[in-house]
C-alpha positions, 0 to 999 in steps of 0.5 A: 937288376930283374926288371931288365933280366925279364925285359932281355928274356921277353925278347928271346925267339924261338921256333917252339911257335905252337902259340903264336897265333892270337886266338890259339893262346886266348884259348890257352889263357881260358883253359883250367891247366893255365888257371890252376898254374895261375894260381900256383905261382900267384901263391908262391910269390905271395900275389906281389910283384916280384920286380916292385918286390926286387925294388924294395917295394911292396904291390899286391892287389887285383889284377896281378899279372902271371907273366910267361918269363920266356913268352908262350908265343915262341916257347910253348913247351914252357907254357905251364913251366912253373919256374918261366912264371912270375908274379908282376903288377900291371905296371911292371907287365907292361914295362916288360913288354913295353906297352900301355896299359890300354894294350893290356890284356886283363886276361893274362 
């Protein structure tokens, strides 16, 4: 199942830690290269949550998250690699990271 694969990938770590600092990640997400790449991924995925889609549901709308399959904090070399990015809804993103809606950062 796609969700299980994404959860497994989100737990991977490495020594590639350019964005291990929260403030550096925040700056990254505010820059134009990220915004452009994010839009490319959203368009590629039809603005649909790919996890919900894999379960036969269609979830679209505002607030869709472009998720780093291998986490930005541990795989900075993949920061703008579209093959490491997938569109998910906030609920699925929270499931991947085991967080609540309150922990969700809107700038993702």
